[in-house]
C-alpha positions in Angstrom: 105.6 112.0 126.6 103.2 109.5 126.7 103.0 107.5 123.0 100.5 109.0 120.9 98.4 107.6 117.9 99.3 105.1 115.4 99.6 106.6 111.8 99.5 105.1 108.5 101.7 106.1 105.6 99.0 108.5 104.5 98.8 110.0 108.0 102.5 110.6 108.0 102.5 112.2 104.2 99.7 114.5 105.5 101.7 115.5 108.6 104.4 116.0 106.5 103.0 118.4 103.7 101.6 120.6 106.6 105.1 120.6 108.2 106.4 121.8 104.9 104.2 124.7 104.2 104.6 124.9 100.7 108.3 125.6 100.7 109.8 121.9 100.5 113.4 123.4 100.3 113.3 125.4 103.3 112.3 122.8 106.0 114.6 120.3 103.9 117.7 122.6 104.8 116.4 123.5 107.8 116.3 119.7 108.6 119.6 118.9 106.8 117.6 117.0 104.7 117.9 117.0 101.0 115.3 118.6 99.2 114.8 114.9 96.8 114.2 112.9 99.3 111.9 115.1 101.0 110.2 115.4 97.7 110.2 111.7 96.9 108.5 111.1 100.1 105.6 113.8 99.3 105.1 112.3 95.7 104.9 108.5 97.0 108.0 107.5 95.2 110.0 106.6 98.5 108.9 106.0 102.0 110.4 108.0 105.0 113.4 106.7 106.5 114.7 107.9 110.2 116.1 111.5 109.2 112.4 112.6 108.1 110.7 111.1 111.3 112.4 112.2 113.5 112.7 115.8 112.2 109.0 115.2 112.4 108.9 114.1 116.2 107.5 110.4 115.0 109.3 107.0 116.0 109.5 104.8 113.0 108.0 101.3 113.5 107.3 98.2 111.5 103.9 96.2 112.3 103.4 92.6 111.1 99.8 90.7 110.9 98.1 87.7 110.2 96.7 87.5 107.0 93.2 86.6 106.1 93.1 82.9 105.0 
């Protein structure tokens, strides 16, 4: 499968929100992820790590850039 587009954290959170379909507990259980962790990500208290991104079918990558001077 070819690499898809880059997503910012807001797009990842939006995608996760669609995936849980209003039932965070069922999605968390199905993916063997704690409900608290899923809830923290959806409420912006934590960044999604490997467990969540893999369950979403995403690959986590970090980027750096040169700041404006």
